[in-house]
C-alpha positions in Angstrom: 41.0 4.9 19.2 44.2 4.9 17.3 44.7 6.9 14.1 45.0 3.8 12.0 41.7 2.5 13.4 40.0 5.8 12.7 41.3 5.8 9.2 40.2 2.2 8.6 36.6 3.1 9.7 36.5 6.1 7.4 37.3 3.8 4.5 34.1 1.7 5.0 31.9 1.9 1.9 28.4 2.7 3.1 26.3 2.8 -0.1 28.1 5.9 -1.1 25.7 8.2 0.7 26.4 7.9 4.5 29.8 9.1 5.8 31.3 7.7 8.9 30.6 10.0 11.9 32.5 10.3 15.2 31.5 12.1 18.3 31.2 12.2 22.1 31.8 9.3 24.5 28.8 8.2 26.4 28.4 6.2 29.7 27.9 2.5 29.8 24.9 0.7 31.2 24.5 -3.1 31.1 27.6 -3.1 28.8 26.0 -0.6 26.4 26.2 3.2 25.8 23.7 5.5 27.4 23.0 8.8 25.5 23.8 11.8 27.7 20.7 14.0 27.8 20.8 16.6 30.5 17.3 17.8 29.5 15.7 14.5 30.5 13.6 15.1 33.6 12.7 11.6 34.5 14.7 8.4 34.1 13.7 6.1 31.2 11.6 3.2 32.3 13.1 -0.2 31.6 11.5 -3.5 30.7 12.2 -7.2 31.0 10.8 -10.2 29.2 9.0 -12.6 31.6 7.0 -15.5 30.3 6.9 -14.0 26.8 5.5 -10.8 28.1 7.2 -7.4 28.6 7.1 -6.3 32.2 8.1 -2.9 33.4 10.7 -2.8 36.1 9.4 -1.1 39.2 12.5 1.0 40.0 13.3 3.2 37.0 16.4 4.5 38.7 18.0 1.0 38.7 19.9 1.0 35.4 21.7 -2.3 36.0 19.4 -4.3 33.8 16.3 -4.1 31.6 15.8 -2.7 28.1 13.6 -0.2 26.2 10.0 -1.2 25.5 10.8 -1.5 21.8 13.7 -3.8 22.4 11.6 -5.9 24.7 8.8 -6.1 22.1 11.2 -7.1 19.3 12.8 -9.9 21.3 10.2 -11.1 23.8 7.5 -12.7 21.7 7.8 -15.9 19.7 8.8 -13.9 16.6 9.7 -10.2 15.9 6.6 -8.0 15.2 6.8 -8.0 11.4 3.9 -6.7 9.3 2.6 -8.3 7.2 3.5 -11.6 8.8 5.8 -13.6 6.5 4.7 -17.0 5.2 7.6 -18.7 7.0 9.9 -17.4 9.7 12.4 -19.4 11.8 14.2 -17.6 14.7 17.1 -19.6 15.9 17.9 -17.3 18.8 16.1 -14.4 20.4 19.1 -12.2 20.2 20.2 -8.9 18.7 23.3 -6.8 18.2 23.9 -3.0 18.1 25.4 -1.3 15.2 25.8 2.1 13.6 23.9 2.7 10.3 27.1 3.8 8.7 28.4 0.2 9.1 26.0 -1.5 6.7 28.0 -2.7 3.8 26.1 -3.5 0.6 27.1 -5.9 -2.1 24.7 -6.5 -5.1 24.8 -9.7 -7.1 22.6 -9.1 -10.1 22.5 -8.3 -13.8 24.0 -4.9 -14.5 20.6 -3.6 -15.7 19.1 -3.6 -12.2 22.0 -2.7 -10.1 21.3 1.0 -10.0 17.7 0.4 -9.1 18.7 -2.0 -6.3 21.2 0.6 -5.0 18.4 3.2 -5.0 16.0 0.8 -3.1 18.8 0.1 -0.6 19.2 3.7 0.1 15.4 4.1 0.6 15.8 1.2 3.1 18.4 3.1 5.0 16.1 6.2 5.1 13.4 4.0 6.9 15.9 3.4 9.7 14.8 6.4 11.9 16.6 7.1 15.1 18.7 9.6 17.0 20.8 11.9 14.8 23.5 12.5 17.4 27.0 11.2 16.7 28.9 8.7 18.7 32.5 7.7 19.3 33.3 4.0 18.7 34.7 2.0 21.5 38.0 0.1 21.1 36.2 -3.2 20.8 33.3 -2.0 18.8 33.5 -2.6 15.1 30.3 -4.5 14.4 29.5 -4.5 10.7 26.5 -5.8 8.8 27.4 -7.3 5.5 24.2 -7.2 3.3 24.3 -9.2 0.1 21.4 -8.9 -2.3 21.1 -11.7 -4.9 18.8 -11.0 -7.9 18.5 -13.3 -10.9 16.5 -11.4 -13.5 17.3 -8.2 -15.3 13.7 -7.4 -16.3 12.2 -4.4 -14.4 8.7 -4.8 -15.9 6.1 -4.9 -13.1 3.2 -7.2 -14.2 0.4 -9.3 -12.7 2.7 -12.3 -13.1 5.7 -10.8 -11.4 7.3 -13.2 -8.9 7.3 -11.2 -5.6 8.9 -13.9 -3.5 12.1 -13.4 -1.5 14.1 -15.2 1.2 16.3 -13.6 3.9 18.9 -15.2 6.0 20.7 -13.4 8.9 23.4 -14.8 11.2 25.9 -13.5 13.7 29.4 -14.5 12.8 32.5 -13.8 14.9 33.5 -10.7 13.1 30.3 -9.4 11.5 26.6 -10.0 10.9 25.9 -11.6 7.6 22.6 -10.9 5.8 21.8 -12.7 2.5 18.7 -11.8 0.5 17.6 -13.8 -2.5 14.9 -12.9 -5.0 14.0 -13.6 -8.6 13.8 -9.9 -9.5 14.0 -6.4 -8.2 10.5 -6.4 -6.8 11.0 -9.4 -4.6 14.3 -7.9 -3.3 12.4 -4.7 -2.5 10.0 -6.6 -0.3 13.0 -8.3 1.3 14.5 -4.9 2.1 11.2 -3.8 3.7 11.2 -6.9 5.9 14.9 -6.3 6.8 14.0 -2.8 7.9 11.5 -4.2 10.3 14.1 -6.4 11.9 16.0 -3.2 12.8 15.0 -0.6 15.4 16.6 2.3 17.3 17.5 1.6 20.9 17.6 4.7 23.0 19.6 3.1 25.8 22.5 2.2 23.7 22.2 5.0 21.3 22.5 2.5 18.5 20.4 0.6 16.1 19.7 -3.0 16.8 19.1 -5.9 14.5 17.6 -9.3 15.1 19.9 -11.9 13.7 20.0 -15.7 13.4 16.7 -15.6 11.5 15.4 -17.3 8.3 12.5 -15.9 6.4 11.0 -17.4 3.2 8.1 -15.3 1.9 5.7 -14.6 -0.9 2.2 -13.1 -1.3 -1.0 -15.1 -1.3 -2.6 -12.9 -4.0 -1.3 -10.9 -7.0 -3.7 -8.0 -6.6 -3.3 -6.2 -3.2 -4.7 -2.8 -3.8 -5.7 0.6 -2.4 -8.3 2.6 -4.2 -8.2 6.4 -3.6 -10.9 8.7 -4.9 -9.3 12.0 -6.0 -12.5 13.4 -7.4 -14.6 14.3 -4.4 -11.5 16.0 -2.8 -8.2 16.9 -4.5 -5.0 15.5 -2.9 -1.6 17.0 -3.7 0.9 14.7 -5.4 3.2 14.7 -2.4 0.4 13.3 -0.3 -0.3 10.6 -2.9 3.4 9.7 -2.8 3.2 9.4 0.9 0.3 7.0 0.5 2.5 5.0 -1.8 5.2 4.9 0.8 2.8 3.5 3.3 1.6 0.9 0.8 5.2 -0.1 0.2 5.8 -0.4 4.0 2.9 -2.9 4.1 3.7 -4.7 0.8 0.6 -3.5 -1.1 1.1 -3.6 -4.9 -1.8 -1.9 -6.7 -2.7 1.8 -6.5 -6.1 2.4 -8.0 -6.7 6.0 -8.7 -10.4 6.8 -9.1 -9.7 9.9 -11.1 -13.0 11.3 -12.0 -16.6 11.3 -10.8 -19.7 13.5 -10.8 -17.8 16.0 -8.7 -14.6 16.8 -10.6 -12.2 15.8 -13.4 -8.8 16.9 -12.0 -6.4 15.3 -14.6 -5.0 17.3 -17.5 -4.8 14.7 -20.2 -2.3 15.1 -23.0 -4.8 15.2 -25.8 -8.0 16.0 -23.9 -7.0 19.0 -21.8 -10.5 20.6 -21.9 -11.9 17.9 -19.6 -9.8 19.3 -16.6 -10.2 22.9 -17.8 -13.9 22.7 -17.2 -14.1 19.8 -14.8 -11.4 20.6 -12.1 -12.4 22.5 -9.0 -9.8 25.3 -9.7 -6.4 25.9 -11.1 -4.7 24.5 -8.0 -6.7 21.3 -8.1 -5.3 19.7 -11.2 -2.8 16.9 -11.9 -0.6 17.6 -14.9 0.6 14.8 -17.2 4.1 15.2 -15.7 2.6 14.8 -12.2 1.0 11.4 -13.1 4.0 10.1 -15.1 6.2 10.9 -12.1 3.7 9.3 -9.7 3.5 6.1 -11.8 7.3 5.8 -11.8 7.4 6.5 -8.0 4.9 3.7 -7.5 6.8 1.3 -9.7 10.0 1.7 -7.8 8.1 0.7 -4.7 6.7 -2.4 -6.4 3.2 -0.9 -7.1 1.3 -0.9 -10.3 -1.1 2.0 -11.1 -4.6 1.6 -12.3 -6.4 4.8 -13.5 -10.2 4.8 -13.6 -12.3 7.3 -15.4 -15.7 6.1 -14.5 -18.4 5.8 -17.2 -21.1 5.8 -18.4 -22.5 7.2 -15.1 -20.6 9.0 -12.3 -19.3 11.4 -14.9 -18.3 15.1 -14.4 -21.1 16.8 -16.4 -19.2 20.1 -16.4 -16.2 18.5 -18.1 -18.0 16.8 -20.9 -19.6 18.3 -24.0 -23.2 18.9 -23.2 -24.3 16.9 -26.3 -22.6 13.8 -24.8 -24.4 14.0 -21.5 -27.9 13.1 -20.3 -29.7 13.7 -16.9 -27.2 16.4 -15.8 -30.0 18.8 -14.8 -30.9 19.3 -12.0 -29.1 16.4 -10.3 -25.4 16.3 -11.2 -25.1 12.9 -9.4 -27.3 11.3 -12.1 -25.2 12.5 -15.1 -24.8 9.7 -17.7 -23.2 9.5 -21.1 -25.4 9.8 -24.2 -25.3 6.6 -26.2 -26.9 8.2 -29.2 -24.0 10.6 -29.9 -21.1 8.8 -31.7 -18.7 11.4 -30.4 -19.2 10.1 -26.8 -17.2 6.9 -27.6 -14.6 8.9 -29.5 -14.1 11.0 -26.4 -13.8 7.9 -24.3 -11.3 6.3 -26.6 -9.2 9.5 -26.5 -9.3 9.4 -22.7 -8.2 5.7 -22.6 -5.3 6.4 -25.0 -4.1 9.2 -22.8 -4.3 7.1 -19.7 -2.2 4.4 -21.3 0.3 7.0 -22.5 0.6 8.3 -18.9 1.5 4.8 -17.6 -1.9 3.2 -16.7 -1.5 -0.6 -16.2 -2.0 -2.2 -19.6 -2.8 -5.6 -18.1 -5.5 -4.5 -15.6 -7.7 -1.7 -16.9 -10.8 -0.3 -15.0 -13.7 1.0 -17.1 -15.9 1.9 -14.1 -19.5 1.0 -14.9 -20.5 1.8 -11.4 -24.1 2.5 -10.4 -25.2 3.2 -14.0 -28.4 5.3 -14.1 -30.1 3.3 -16.9 -33.3 5.3 -16.6 -31.5 8.1 -18.3 -31.5 6.1 -21.5 -35.3 5.8 -21.7 -36.5 7.5 -24.8 -33.1 7.4 -26.5 -32.7 6.1 -30.0 -30.5 3.4 -28.6 -33.3 2.2 -26.4 -35.8 2.3 -29.2 -33.3 0.2 -31.3 -33.2 -2.3 -28.5 -37.0 -2.6 -28.2 -36.9 -0.3 -25.2 -34.7 -2.7 -23.3 -32.4 -0.3 -21.4 -30.4 -3.2 -20.0 -29.5 -4.2 -23.6 -28.4 -0.6 -24.1 -26.1 -1.0 -21.1 -24.6 -4.3 -22.4 -24.0 -2.7 -25.8 -22.5 0.5 -24.4 -20.2 -1.5 -22.1 -19.1 -3.6 -25.0 -18.4 -0.5 -27.0 -16.4 0.9 -24.1 -14.3 -2.2 -24.0 -13.7 -2.1 -27.7 -12.5 1.4 -27.4 -10.1 0.3 -24.7 -8.8 -2.4 -27.1 -8.2 0.2 -29.8 -6.5 2.6 -27.4 -4.3 -0.3 -26.2 -2.8 -1.0 -29.7 -5.5 -3.5 -30.6 -5.0 -5.7 -27.5 -7.7 -6.2 -24.9 -6.2 -6.0 -21.4 -5.7 -9.3 -19.6 -8.1 -8.1 -16.9 -10.8 -5.6 -17.8 -12.5 -4.5 -14.6 -15.9 -3.1 -13.8 -17.8 -2.6 -10.5 -20.4 -5.0 -9.3 -24.0 -3.9 -9.6 -27.5 -5.4 -10.3 -26.5 -5.2 -13.9 -23.5 -7.5 -13.5 -25.6 -9.8 -11.4 -28.0 -10.4 -14.3 -26.4 -9.3 -17.6 -22.7 -10.1 -17.3 -23.2 -13.0 -19.7 -24.1 -10.5 -22.5 -20.8 -8.8 -22.4 -17.8 -9.4 -24.7 -14.4 -10.7 -23.7 -15.8 -13.2 -21.2 -12.4 -14.6 -20.3 -11.0 -11.2 -19.5 -13.8 -9.8 -17.4 -13.1 -9.0 -13.8 -15.8 -7.9 -11.3 -14.7 -5.6 -8.5 -17.2 -6.7 -6.0 -18.4 -4.2 -3.4 -22.0 -5.3 -2.8 -24.7 -7.8 -3.8 -24.0 -11.5 -4.2 -20.5 -12.7 -5.2 -21.3 -16.4 -5.4 -22.8 -16.2 -8.9 -19.7 -14.3 -10.1 -17.4 -17.1 -9.0 -19.7 -20.0 -10.0 -20.1 -18.5 -13.5 -16.3 -18.5 -13.9 -15.6 -14.8 -13.7 -12.5 -13.3 -12.0 -13.1 -11.2 -9.0 -11.4 -8.5 -6.9 -13.0 -8.1 -3.4 -13.7 -4.6 -2.1 -16.8 -5.5 0.1 -18.6 -2.5 1.6 -18.7 -2.7 5.4 -15.6 -4.8 5.3 -13.0 -3.1 3.1 -14.4 0.4 2.8 -12.3 3.0 4.6 -14.8 5.8 4.5 -17.8 4.4 6.4 -18.9 5.5 9.8 -18.9 9.3 9.7 -22.6 9.9 9.1 -24.5 11.5 6.2 -23.0 14.2 4.1 -26.2 15.1 2.1 -28.5 17.6 3.8 -31.6 15.5 3.6 -30.0 12.1 4.6 -30.5 10.7 8.1 -27.8 8.1 7.9 -24.4 7.6 6.3 -24.3 5.6 3.1 -22.3 2.8 4.5 -22.1 3.3 8.3 -21.1 2.0 10.8 -17.3 2.5 11.2 -15.3 -0.6 10.3 -12.4 -1.2 12.7 -9.1 -2.8 11.8 -10.1 -6.2 13.2 -12.9 -6.5 10.6 -10.5 -5.6 7.8 -8.1 -8.2 9.1 -10.6 -11.1 9.8 -12.5 -10.8 6.5 -11.7 -13.8 4.3 -14.4 -13.9 1.5 -12.8 -16.7 -0.4 -12.7 -19.1 2.6 -15.6 -21.2 1.3 -14.4 -21.2 -2.3 -11.1 -23.0 -2.3 -12.0 -24.7 -5.6 -12.4 -21.2 -7.1 -9.4 -19.5 -5.6 -7.7 -19.1 -9.0 -10.5 -16.7 -10.0 -9.7 -14.5 -7.0 -7.2 -11.9 -8.1 -7.1 -10.5 -4.6 -8.7 -7.4 -3.0 -8.7 -3.6 -2.6 -9.5 -1.4 0.2 -11.4 1.7 -0.9 -11.3 5.2 0.3 -14.1 7.3 -1.1 -13.6 10.9 -0.2 -16.9 12.7 0.2 -15.9 13.3 3.8 -12.1 13.0 3.5 -9.6 15.7 2.7 -5.9 16.2 3.0 -6.2 16.8 6.7 -7.5 13.3 7.6 -6.7 11.1 4.6 -3.7 9.4 6.3 -5.6 8.5 9.5 -8.4 6.9 7.4 -5.8 4.7 5.7 -3.5 3.6 8.6 -3.5 1.2 10.2 -6.6 -0.3 8.7 -5.1 -0.6 5.2 -2.2 -2.3 6.8 -4.5 -4.8 8.5 -6.0 -5.6 5.1 -2.4 -5.9 3.7 -1.6 -8.8 5.9 -4.9 -10.5 4.9 -4.0 -10.4 1.2 -0.3 -11.1 1.7 0.0 -14.0 4.1 -3.8 -14.7 4.6 -3.5 -16.2 8.1 -6.0 -19.0 8.7 -6.4 -18.2 12.4 -6.8 -14.8 14.1 -4.3 -14.9 17.1 -5.8 -11.9 18.9 -2.9 -11.1 21.3 -0.3 -11.5 18.6 -2.2 -9.5 16.0 -3.0 -6.6 18.4 0.6 -6.4 19.6 2.1 -6.5 16.0 -0.3 -4.0 14.5 0.3 -1.7 17.4 4.1 -2.0 16.9 3.6 -1.4 13.1 1.5 1.6 13.8 4.3 3.1 15.9 6.8 2.1 13.1 4.7 4.0 10.6 4.6 7.0 13.0 8.3 6.9 13.3 8.5 7.1 9.6 6.4 10.3 9.5 2.9 8.9 8.9 -0.3 10.0 10.7 -1.9 6.9 12.1 -5.2 6.5 13.8 -5.2 5.1 17.3 -6.4 1.5 17.8 -6.7 1.6 21.6 -5.7 3.7 24.7 -1.9 4.4 24.9 -1.6 2.4 28.1 -2.5 -0.7 26.2 0.7 -0.4 24.2 2.5 -0.9 27.6 0.2 -3.6 28.9 -1.5 -5.3 26.0 -2.5 -8.3 28.0 -4.7 -6.1 30.2 -6.7 -4.6 27.4 
């Protein structure tokens, strides 16, 4: 390499963060560079594509042909193993080129207000490109450059239920460089496009380079606006850094709603700005609390990854009796799991309003707000003045108290009722939903019972069906006297993927906001949280993103296996879906 050529390479602008590196020359195999690793005991197996299947070459010492398994998987099938599957993809050639990460040149075409955020998202995209950190010398004829142009129309960074998340991506190999053009209405569509681009790139251990699939056209958008993950941080406490890692996994699978189930009968871990005493008495210990700064930071971290944050403080049951003033609680002795708010004490609703105000101040989604209302122990209201005033109809007490809760949400939200005010399904919603206020704004998060009446009566719905989209089932009982788990058996990723509850209600599809997978954490802690999430939450993610009509078994298995390895390469702990040998020979498993 001449000095002038070296100087020219140093002058390449790589996002301002990645300097050009130069290092040792490596040997060439099949016209590409082979990393020199004297510590390798056995030669690397090579693969070839035969009849759209990757076949391992029988002589691993023959280095005259063949590729790595990842390279074969990326190029051998009908399309690259993207997850979630885009709505439309056209691959003109099954071809790829090698490049160095330092040779990605970025140009942003957008309003000035979003440029810095797009630059930040682009650098996060670079960080997802995980490969060997060794440095390489460029060959005389090697100057492959990727020119990445991001085109965004809107300056608005607000993330809402109506945000247009679509994008299109066009990549082509030109004589002197690879041109990638990405188009989106806003920052969030572009963020999704960058995630897809990252999945068209992989590290090739034979060449010691990254590879990119080119000559591809992708036009993509989600099927549903609500693609969520609910995480219970009450039964077990999870550090903020682990919650952020969950958000990174969500972003990698294009999920867009993080539903924090903040409190329950077990703990109240959030230190609220104006209601600090709830966490003081309700958290497990001093090390199991989220500060206001923690949550504000988490909400912003999520937004940058295209994720809205819902914060649920469940009421009137499933409350942390130790956190609340005793005069505002009923049935807390001896069974803490029955604790329910006292409708006779007017301070109960004042406390709730203060909680709601604090949640909004911390960044809770103002369009979609969750009041809980899960498994209400209405028997606790027998004998109360509220029940007497309702002619001992405890169901009327529930309807009134739920209406009062929603009114307090409205007051906390500057006099505006949220566009979607969510409560869990129950026998109460089955029979008494019509007695609630704000009928046009009600959303039922369905987890059991019958969902047909919800749709036929015109209500909006979020699907989280137990036995289908619950991530915690299948680990047996946790109570001493129980013989069976609450929602066993274990639900494998295929069931998450194949479940389409809206399939018979095409005329009601506008009422379906989408779905959430739920991880209740009675038997989940920091040690196993990630393996409960992945890859099953990713399987769900494809269902609510592209919603494929047909389950192509061979394709789905191969792609989710590749996505699992992609997540592992990015540092996630991922549960196995089959024996390791099946990744080598998927058609035999």
